MMTF fields as JSON, N, C-alpha, C and O atoms, coordinates in Angstrom:
{
  "mmtfVersion": "1.0.0",
  "mmtfProducer": "UNKNOWN",
  "numBonds": 399,
  "numAtoms": 400,
  "numGroups": 100,
  "numChains": 1,
  "numModels": 1,
  "chainsPerModel": [1],
  "groupsPerChain": [100],
  "chainIdList": ["A"],
  "bondAtomList": [4, 2, 8, 6, 12, 10, 16, 14, 20, 18, 24, 22, 28, 26, 32, 30, 36, 34, 40, 38, 44, 42, 48, 46, 52, 50, 56, 54, 60, 58, 64, 62, 68, 66, 72, 70, 76, 74, 80, 78, 84, 82, 88, 86, 92, 90, 96, 94, 100, 98, 104, 102, 108, 106, 112, 110, 116, 114, 120, 118, 124, 122, 128, 126, 132, 130, 136, 134, 140, 138, 144, 142, 148, 146, 152, 150, 156, 154, 160, 158, 164, 162, 168, 166, 172, 170, 176, 174, 180, 178, 184, 182, 188, 186, 192, 190, 196, 194, 200, 198, 204, 202, 208, 206, 212, 210, 216, 214, 220, 218, 224, 222, 228, 226, 232, 230, 236, 234, 240, 238, 244, 242, 248, 246, 252, 250, 256, 254, 260, 258, 264, 262, 268, 266, 272, 270, 276, 274, 280, 278, 284, 282, 288, 286, 292, 290, 296, 294, 300, 298, 304, 302, 308, 306, 312, 310, 316, 314, 320, 318, 324, 322, 328, 326, 332, 330, 336, 334, 340, 338, 344, 342, 348, 346, 352, 350, 356, 354, 360, 358, 364, 362, 368, 366, 372, 370, 376, 374, 380, 378, 384, 382, 388, 386, 392, 390, 396, 394],
  "bondOrderList": [1, 1, 1, 1, 1, 1, 1, 1, 1, 1, 1, 1, 1, 1, 1, 1, 1, 1, 1, 1, 1, 1, 1, 1, 1, 1, 1, 1, 1, 1, 1, 1, 1, 1, 1, 1, 1, 1, 1, 1, 1, 1, 1, 1, 1, 1, 1, 1, 1, 1, 1, 1, 1, 1, 1, 1, 1, 1, 1, 1, 1, 1, 1, 1, 1, 1, 1, 1, 1, 1, 1, 1, 1, 1, 1, 1, 1, 1, 1, 1, 1, 1, 1, 1, 1, 1, 1, 1, 1, 1, 1, 1, 1, 1, 1, 1, 1, 1, 1],
  "groupList": [{"groupName": "MET", "atomNameList": ["N", "CA", "C", "O"], "elementList": ["N", "C", "C", "O"], "formalChargeList": [0, 0, 0, 0], "bondAtomList": [1, 0, 2, 1, 3, 2], "bondOrderList": [1, 1, 2], "singleLetterCode": "M", "chemCompType": "L-PEPTIDE LINKING"}, {"groupName": "THR", "atomNameList": ["N", "CA", "C", "O"], "elementList": ["N", "C", "C", "O"], "formalChargeList": [0, 0, 0, 0], "bondAtomList": [1, 0, 2, 1, 3, 2], "bondOrderList": [1, 1, 2], "singleLetterCode": "T", "chemCompType": "L-PEPTIDE LINKING"}, {"groupName": "ASP", "atomNameList": ["N", "CA", "C", "O"], "elementList": ["N", "C", "C", "O"], "formalChargeList": [0, 0, 0, 0], "bondAtomList": [1, 0, 2, 1, 3, 2], "bondOrderList": [1, 1, 2], "singleLetterCode": "D", "chemCompType": "L-PEPTIDE LINKING"}, {"groupName": "GLY", "atomNameList": ["N", "CA", "C", "O"], "elementList": ["N", "C", "C", "O"], "formalChargeList": [0, 0, 0, 0], "bondAtomList": [1, 0, 2, 1, 3, 2], "bondOrderList": [1, 1, 2], "singleLetterCode": "G", "chemCompType": "PEPTIDE LINKING"}, {"groupName": "ALA", "atomNameList": ["N", "CA", "C", "O"], "elementList": ["N", "C", "C", "O"], "formalChargeList": [0, 0, 0, 0], "bondAtomList": [1, 0, 2, 1, 3, 2], "bondOrderList": [1, 1, 2], "singleLetterCode": "A", "chemCompType": "L-PEPTIDE LINKING"}, {"groupName": "PRO", "atomNameList": ["N", "CA", "C", "O"], "elementList": ["N", "C", "C", "O"], "formalChargeList": [0, 0, 0, 0], "bondAtomList": [1, 0, 2, 1, 3, 2], "bondOrderList": [1, 1, 2], "singleLetterCode": "P", "chemCompType": "L-PEPTIDE LINKING"}, {"groupName": "ILE", "atomNameList": ["N", "CA", "C", "O"], "elementList": ["N", "C", "C", "O"], "formalChargeList": [0, 0, 0, 0], "bondAtomList": [1, 0, 2, 1, 3, 2], "bondOrderList": [1, 1, 2], "singleLetterCode": "I", "chemCompType": "L-PEPTIDE LINKING"}, {"groupName": "CYS", "atomNameList": ["N", "CA", "C", "O"], "elementList": ["N", "C", "C", "O"], "formalChargeList": [0, 0, 0, 0], "bondAtomList": [1, 0, 2, 1, 3, 2], "bondOrderList": [1, 1, 2], "singleLetterCode": "C", "chemCompType": "L-PEPTIDE LINKING"}, {"groupName": "ARG", "atomNameList": ["N", "CA", "C", "O"], "elementList": ["N", "C", "C", "O"], "formalChargeList": [0, 0, 0, 0], "bondAtomList": [1, 0, 2, 1, 3, 2], "bondOrderList": [1, 1, 2], "singleLetterCode": "R", "chemCompType": "L-PEPTIDE LINKING"}, {"groupName": "ASN", "atomNameList": ["N", "CA", "C", "O"], "elementList": ["N", "C", "C", "O"], "formalChargeList": [0, 0, 0, 0], "bondAtomList": [1, 0, 2, 1, 3, 2], "bondOrderList": [1, 1, 2], "singleLetterCode": "N", "chemCompType": "L-PEPTIDE LINKING"}, {"groupName": "LYS", "atomNameList": ["N", "CA", "C", "O"], "elementList": ["N", "C", "C", "O"], "formalChargeList": [0, 0, 0, 0], "bondAtomList": [1, 0, 2, 1, 3, 2], "bondOrderList": [1, 1, 2], "singleLetterCode": "K", "chemCompType": "L-PEPTIDE LINKING"}, {"groupName": "LEU", "atomNameList": ["N", "CA", "C", "O"], "elementList": ["N", "C", "C", "O"], "formalChargeList": [0, 0, 0, 0], "bondAtomList": [1, 0, 2, 1, 3, 2], "bondOrderList": [1, 1, 2], "singleLetterCode": "L", "chemCompType": "L-PEPTIDE LINKING"}, {"groupName": "PHE", "atomNameList": ["N", "CA", "C", "O"], "elementList": ["N", "C", "C", "O"], "formalChargeList": [0, 0, 0, 0], "bondAtomList": [1, 0, 2, 1, 3, 2], "bondOrderList": [1, 1, 2], "singleLetterCode": "F", "chemCompType": "L-PEPTIDE LINKING"}, {"groupName": "GLU", "atomNameList": ["N", "CA", "C", "O"], "elementList": ["N", "C", "C", "O"], "formalChargeList": [0, 0, 0, 0], "bondAtomList": [1, 0, 2, 1, 3, 2], "bondOrderList": [1, 1, 2], "singleLetterCode": "E", "chemCompType": "L-PEPTIDE LINKING"}, {"groupName": "VAL", "atomNameList": ["N", "CA", "C", "O"], "elementList": ["N", "C", "C", "O"], "formalChargeList": [0, 0, 0, 0], "bondAtomList": [1, 0, 2, 1, 3, 2], "bondOrderList": [1, 1, 2], "singleLetterCode": "V", "chemCompType": "L-PEPTIDE LINKING"}, {"groupName": "SER", "atomNameList": ["N", "CA", "C", "O"], "elementList": ["N", "C", "C", "O"], "formalChargeList": [0, 0, 0, 0], "bondAtomList": [1, 0, 2, 1, 3, 2], "bondOrderList": [1, 1, 2], "singleLetterCode": "S", "chemCompType": "L-PEPTIDE LINKING"}, {"groupName": "GLN", "atomNameList": ["N", "CA", "C", "O"], "elementList": ["N", "C", "C", "O"], "formalChargeList": [0, 0, 0, 0], "bondAtomList": [1, 0, 2, 1, 3, 2], "bondOrderList": [1, 1, 2], "singleLetterCode": "Q", "chemCompType": "L-PEPTIDE LINKING"}],
  "groupTypeList": [0, 1, 2, 3, 4, 5, 6, 0, 7, 8, 9, 6, 10, 1, 11, 12, 9, 12, 2, 5, 4, 4, 1, 2, 2, 13, 14, 15, 4, 4, 4, 11, 16, 12, 14, 8, 10, 11, 15, 3, 12, 9, 1, 5, 15, 10, 4, 9, 10, 4, 4, 12, 2, 4, 4, 7, 13, 13, 14, 12, 16, 4, 3, 8, 8, 11, 11, 2, 15, 11, 13, 1, 16, 4, 5, 5, 8, 2, 8, 13, 14, 13, 4, 4, 10, 4, 8, 4, 8, 15, 4, 13, 8, 12, 3, 14, 10, 4, 5, 4],
  "groupIdList": [1, 2, 3, 4, 5, 6, 7, 8, 9, 10, 11, 12, 13, 14, 15, 16, 17, 18, 19, 20, 21, 22, 23, 24, 25, 26, 27, 28, 29, 30, 31, 32, 33, 34, 35, 36, 37, 38, 39, 40, 41, 42, 43, 44, 45, 46, 47, 48, 49, 50, 51, 52, 53, 54, 55, 56, 57, 58, 59, 60, 61, 62, 63, 64, 65, 66, 67, 68, 69, 70, 71, 72, 73, 74, 75, 76, 77, 78, 79, 80, 81, 82, 83, 84, 85, 86, 87, 88, 89, 90, 91, 92, 93, 94, 95, 96, 97, 98, 99, 100],
  "secStructList": [7, 7, 1, 1, 7, 7, 7, 7, 7, 6, 6, 7, 7, 7, 7, 1, 1, 5, 1, 1, 7, 7, 7, 2, 2, 2, 2, 2, 2, 2, 2, 2, 2, 2, 2, 2, 2, 2, 2, 7, 7, 1, 1, 7, 7, 2, 2, 2, 2, 2, 2, 2, 2, 2, 2, 2, 2, 2, 2, 2, 2, 2, 2, 2, 2, 2, 2, 2, 2, 7, 7, 7, 1, 1, 7, 7, 5, 7, 2, 2, 2, 2, 2, 2, 2, 2, 2, 2, 2, 2, 2, 2, 2, 2, 6, 7, 7, 7, 7, 7],
  "xCoordList": [61.949, 61.668, 60.883, 60.669, 60.461, 59.659, 60.495, 61.662, 59.876, 60.545, 60.393, 60.608, 60.033, 59.859, 58.401, 58.087, 57.509, 56.086, 55.588, 55.969, 54.743, 54.237, 53.312, 52.547, 53.397, 52.519, 51.631, 52.105, 50.35, 49.423, 48.383, 47.84, 48.113, 47.004, 45.941, 46.128, 44.849, 43.843, 43.231, 42.739, 43.248, 42.617, 43.518, 43.049, 44.786, 45.691, 45.733, 46.072, 45.395, 45.342, 46.623, 47.288, 46.962, 48.101, 47.83, 46.744, 48.826, 48.656, 49.588, 49.464, 50.514, 51.496, 50.968, 50.23, 51.355, 51.128, 49.659, 49.126, 49.029, 47.679, 47.73, 48.601, 46.798, 46.674, 45.244, 44.33, 45.015, 46.001, 46.675, 46.171, 47.819, 48.612, 47.845, 46.898, 48.274, 47.658, 47.715, 48.719, 46.622, 46.55, 47.156, 47.354, 47.443, 47.926, 46.899, 47.263, 45.608, 44.559, 44.618, 44.441, 44.864, 44.973, 46.193, 46.118, 47.303, 48.524, 48.328, 48.761, 47.683, 47.413, 46.5, 46.727, 45.477, 44.568, 45.31, 45.07, 46.204, 46.995, 47.923, 48.095, 48.518, 49.4, 48.622, 49.099, 47.435, 46.593, 46.268, 46.366, 45.886, 45.567, 46.785, 46.662, 47.951, 49.183, 49.5, 49.825, 49.404, 49.683, 48.64, 48.982, 47.389, 46.354, 46.687, 46.551, 47.125, 47.464, 48.643, 48.611, 49.672, 50.857, 50.552, 51.014, 49.77, 49.539, 48.414, 48.389, 47.494, 46.332, 45.249, 44.236, 45.453, 44.48, 43.712, 44.311, 42.394, 41.616, 41.671, 41.859, 41.504, 41.65, 42.502, 42.137, 43.633, 44.51, 43.945, 43.115, 44.41, 44.049, 44.743, 45.629, 44.334, 44.997, 46.492, 47.298, 46.86, 48.273, 49.08, 50.279, 48.436, 49.151, 48.892, 49.476, 48.034, 47.645, 48.824, 48.928, 49.697, 50.832, 51.746, 52.182, 52.033, 52.889, 52.198, 52.836, 50.91, 50.121, 50.115, 50.375, 49.819, 49.771, 51.142, 51.239, 52.199, 53.554, 53.893, 54.498, 53.506, 53.76, 52.999, 53.544, 51.756, 50.967, 51.662, 51.739, 52.165, 52.846, 54.132, 54.418, 54.909, 56.152, 55.882, 56.582, 54.885, 54.539, 54.011, 54.333, 53.21, 52.725, 53.897, 53.944, 54.847, 55.993, 56.814, 57.231, 57.045, 57.803, 57.05, 57.651, 55.743, 54.933, 54.923, 55.041, 54.781, 54.779, 56.111, 56.147, 57.234, 58.556, 58.709, 59.235, 58.242, 58.331, 57.563, 58.121, 56.304, 55.485, 56.063, 56.014, 56.606, 57.164, 58.476, 58.863, 59.161, 60.464, 60.422, 61.386, 59.328, 59.236, 59.089, 58.508, 59.63, 59.536, 59.032, 59.255, 58.356, 57.885, 57.739, 57.535, 57.848, 57.585, 56.159, 55.69, 55.476, 54.111, 53.153, 53.36, 52.119, 51.131, 50.384, 50.206, 49.946, 49.214, 47.943, 47.299, 47.607, 46.379, 45.184, 45.304, 44.04, 42.785, 42.069, 41.836, 41.723, 41.081, 39.766, 39.477, 38.974, 37.677, 37.848, 37.109, 38.815, 39.079, 39.547, 39.088, 40.451, 40.959, 39.851, 39.795, 38.966, 37.849, 36.898, 36.393, 36.656, 35.784, 36.399, 35.692, 37.71, 38.398, 38.263, 38.02, 38.422, 38.307, 36.896, 36.721, 35.888, 34.506, 34.26, 33.58, 34.805, 34.635, 35.318, 34.759, 36.531, 37.227, 36.43, 36.323, 35.874, 35.087, 33.839, 33.482, 33.176, 31.969, 32.278, 31.52, 33.391, 33.785, 34.138, 33.757, 34.863, 35.302, 34.123, 34.084, 33.163, 32.064, 30.79, 29.759, 30.857, 29.738, 28.515, 27.388, 28.721, 27.596, 27.789, 28.903, 26.709, 26.782, 27.502, 27.205, 28.45, 29.2, 28.301, 27.556, 28.351, 27.569, 28.103, 29.291, 27.244, 27.616, 28.447, 28.844],
  "yCoordList": [0.642, -0.598, -0.305, 0.851, -1.359, -1.202, -1.462, -1.843, -1.249, -1.51, -2.965, -3.289, -3.835, -5.241, -5.645, -6.835, -4.667, -4.98, -5.446, -4.875, -6.475, -6.954, -5.929, -5.242, -5.843, -4.969, -5.867, -6.803, -5.577, -6.425, -5.575, -4.637, -5.899, -5.285, -6.368, -7.352, -6.201, -7.25, -7.67, -8.793, -6.805, -7.145, -7.963, -8.505, -8.059, -8.827, -10.251, -10.479, -11.193, -12.602, -13.31, -12.922, -14.358, -15.192, -15.841, -16.366, -15.8, -16.348, -17.52, -18.165, -17.801, -18.863, -20.234, -20.383, -21.216, -22.628, -23.034, -23.722, -22.603, -23.064, -23.861, -23.647, -24.77, -25.522, -25.36, -25.87, -24.677, -24.111, -22.869, -22.234, -22.552, -21.411, -20.1, -20.018, -19.089, -17.762, -17.251, -17.402, -16.649, -16.084, -14.683, -14.073, -14.188, -12.813, -11.828, -10.808, -12.13, -11.243, -11.164, -10.086, -12.289, -12.286, -11.51, -10.762, -11.686, -10.958, -9.468, -8.636, -9.131, -7.735, -7.09, -5.948, -7.807, -7.281, -7.042, -6.044, -7.955, -7.781, -6.574, -5.81, -6.405, -5.259, -3.95, -2.995, -3.914, -2.725, -2.411, -1.257, -3.416, -3.2, -2.68, -1.796, -3.226, -2.799, -1.337, -0.564, -0.963, 0.421, 1.366, 2.469, 0.952, 1.764, 1.992, 3.105, 0.932, 1.039, 1.984, 2.844, 1.827, 2.684, 4.151, 5.046, 4.382, 5.753, 6.45, 7.676, 5.662, 6.259, 6.65, 7.235, 6.331, 6.647, 5.399, 4.352, 5.501, 4.429, 4.591, 3.624, 5.821, 6.199, 7.453, 8.453, 7.43, 8.602, 9.74, 9.524, 10.942, 12.091, 11.97, 11.135, 12.812, 12.818, 13.051, 12.432, 13.943, 14.278, 13.079, 12.986, 12.167, 11.037, 9.706, 8.689, 9.7, 8.45, 7.711, 6.495, 8.393, 7.725, 7.073, 5.937, 7.78, 7.217, 6.028, 5.012, 6.153, 5.093, 3.846, 2.741, 4.027, 2.902, 2.24, 1.015, 3.055, 2.504, 1.682, 0.614, 2.179, 1.448, 0.128, -0.896, 0.137, -1.106, -2.128, -3.307, -1.682, -2.593, -3.138, -4.328, -2.287, -2.736, -3.739, -4.745, -3.476, -4.396, -5.705, -6.779, -5.627, -6.84, -7.685, -8.888, -7.06, -7.798, -8.434, -9.587, -7.681, -8.222, -9.378, -10.391, -9.229, -10.294, -11.544, -12.657, -11.363, -12.512, -13.245, -14.474, -12.471, -13.099, -13.865, -14.978, -13.255, -13.899, -15.215, -16.252, -15.186, -16.4, -17.475, -18.659, -17.076, -18.039, -18.649, -19.723, -17.984, -18.486, -19.193, -19.863, -19.057, -19.71, -21.221, -21.711, -21.948, -23.402, -23.85, -23.179, -24.979, -25.548, -27.047, -27.569, -27.728, -29.163, -29.437, -30.575, -28.392, -28.539, -28.839, -28.38, -29.601, -29.853, -28.565, -27.708, -28.422, -27.209, -27.05, -28.026, -25.806, -25.507, -25.535, -25.298, -25.83, -25.872, -24.541, -24.112, -23.893, -22.573, -22.606, -21.692, -23.643, -23.722, -23.891, -23.292, -24.701, -24.898, -23.584, -23.213, -22.889, -21.614, -20.567, -19.777, -20.557, -19.603, -19.903, -18.982, -21.172, -21.544, -21.116, -20.636, -21.285, -20.843, -19.33, -18.846, -18.587, -17.12, -16.704, -15.778, -17.384, -17.071, -17.344, -16.567, -18.435, -18.771, -17.729, -17.318, -17.302, -16.259, -14.966, -14.294, -14.615, -13.394, -13.481, -12.522, -14.628, -14.815, -14.689, -14.073, -15.271, -15.178, -13.743, -13.252, -13.088, -11.712, -10.75, -9.896, -10.892, -9.952, -10.468, -9.796, -11.653, -12.174, -12.543, -12.372, -13.044, -13.496, -14.968, -15.487, -15.628, -17.034, -17.195, -16.487, -18.128, -18.384, -19.033, -19.955, -18.572, -19.216, -20.627, -20.89, -21.508, -22.907, -23.064, -24.178],
  "zCoordList": [21.087, 21.789, 23.048, 23.415, 23.698, 24.894, 26.128, 26.043, 27.273, 28.534, 28.955, 30.123, 28.045, 28.347, 28.479, 28.514, 28.553, 28.649, 27.286, 26.265, 27.254, 25.965, 25.318, 25.996, 24.007, 23.237, 22.398, 21.755, 22.41, 21.667, 20.973, 21.558, 19.747, 19.034, 18.93, 18.215, 19.622, 19.744, 18.412, 18.295, 17.417, 16.145, 15.23, 14.229, 15.552, 14.712, 15.241, 16.403, 14.4, 14.79, 14.386, 13.426, 15.134, 14.779, 13.428, 13.186, 12.556, 11.215, 10.925, 9.884, 11.829, 11.587, 11.977, 12.952, 11.207, 11.468, 11.364, 12.235, 10.302, 9.996, 8.703, 7.86, 8.56, 7.319, 6.84, 7.488, 5.738, 4.825, 5.407, 6.333, 4.836, 5.3, 5.117, 4.335, 5.852, 5.765, 4.329, 3.633, 3.913, 2.561, 2.553, 3.604, 1.366, 1.237, 1.778, 2.364, 1.581, 2.106, 3.628, 4.195, 4.298, 5.758, 6.233, 7.208, 5.553, 5.915, 5.654, 6.452, 4.55, 4.226, 5.269, 5.668, 5.709, 6.728, 8.046, 8.724, 8.402, 9.621, 9.486, 10.436, 8.311, 8.075, 8.207, 8.82, 7.636, 7.728, 9.188, 9.605, 9.962, 11.374, 12.134, 12.982, 11.832, 12.498, 12.184, 13.085, 10.918, 10.519, 11.115, 11.542, 11.15, 11.798, 13.264, 13.773, 13.942, 15.354, 15.554, 16.434, 14.746, 14.878, 14.584, 15.291, 13.537, 13.085, 13.846, 13.951, 14.369, 15.008, 14.014, 14.398, 12.741, 11.698, 11.309, 11.062, 11.253, 10.662, 9.147, 8.409, 8.706, 7.306, 7.275, 7.893, 6.568, 6.564, 5.712, 4.829, 5.995, 5.171, 3.816, 3.635, 2.87, 1.557, 1.711, 1.015, 2.621, 2.821, 3.322, 3.056, 4.041, 4.63, 3.924, 4.298, 2.92, 2.268, 1.642, 1.801, 0.95, 0.299, 1.334, 1.149, 2.41, 3.469, 4.137, 4.411, 4.395, 5.023, 4.132, 4.606, 2.842, 1.908, 1.754, 1.67, 1.717, 1.606, 2.853, 2.751, 4.014, 5.255, 5.256, 5.667, 4.804, 4.733, 3.841, 4.187, 2.701, 1.777, 2.388, 2.258, 3.05, 3.677, 4.79, 4.9, 5.607, 6.695, 6.114, 6.622, 5.062, 4.397, 3.912, 4.17, 3.207, 2.667, 3.781, 3.67, 4.858, 5.994, 6.64, 6.997, 6.792, 7.377, 6.521, 7.033, 5.228, 4.311, 4.37, 4.434, 4.347, 4.439, 5.756, 5.782, 6.844, 8.143, 8.148, 8.504, 7.763, 7.776, 6.869, 7.202, 5.73, 4.78, 5.269, 4.807, 6.192, 6.641, 7.993, 8.362, 8.737, 10.042, 9.89, 8.922, 10.869, 10.886, 12.248, 13.255, 12.272, 13.529, 13.385, 12.289, 14.512, 14.549, 15.026, 14.979, 15.483, 15.992, 14.841, 13.718, 15.124, 14.063, 13.726, 14.593, 12.479, 12.096, 12.922, 13.304, 13.182, 13.93, 12.983, 11.781, 13.566, 12.831, 13.014, 14.144, 11.926, 11.99, 12.757, 13.529, 12.555, 13.237, 14.745, 15.526, 15.151, 16.582, 17.208, 18.287, 16.541, 17.061, 17.124, 18.067, 16.119, 16.118, 17.282, 17.924, 17.549, 18.672, 19.997, 20.883, 20.14, 21.361, 21.529, 22.634, 20.435, 20.491, 20.887, 21.679, 20.341, 20.705, 22.187, 22.857, 22.696, 24.109, 25.0, 26.017, 24.616, 25.394, 25.386, 26.412, 24.241, 24.124, 24.984, 25.669, 24.951, 25.744, 27.229, 27.979, 27.65, 29.06, 29.433, 30.495, 28.555, 28.825, 28.922, 29.807, 28.01, 27.945, 28.615, 28.587, 29.215, 29.982, 29.179, 29.644, 27.985, 27.17, 26.85, 26.915, 26.507, 26.147, 24.817, 23.856, 24.762, 23.532, 22.505, 22.837, 21.248, 20.195, 19.949, 20.139, 19.536, 19.302, 18.056, 17.715]
}
């Protein structure tokens, strides 16, 4: 566990409460990014490939179960609106004009 400081992997996007719901491909991509972050490997060696792939599958299954079991009263988020917000944050952060 941590000392209370938040941990964030910038490449993993929120997948809960979208309409349509997150696809297996999106959950799988998030699992891959998480395992890459934990392991420090972008691509594992032959010796570590089986462990890496097993971890990706376990994280995928846990993520899918989590997303399928969460409940909210909030209205579903719109993917296009969220993508526009992300582009605006990126433009502000990196000092470039946000694409339309």
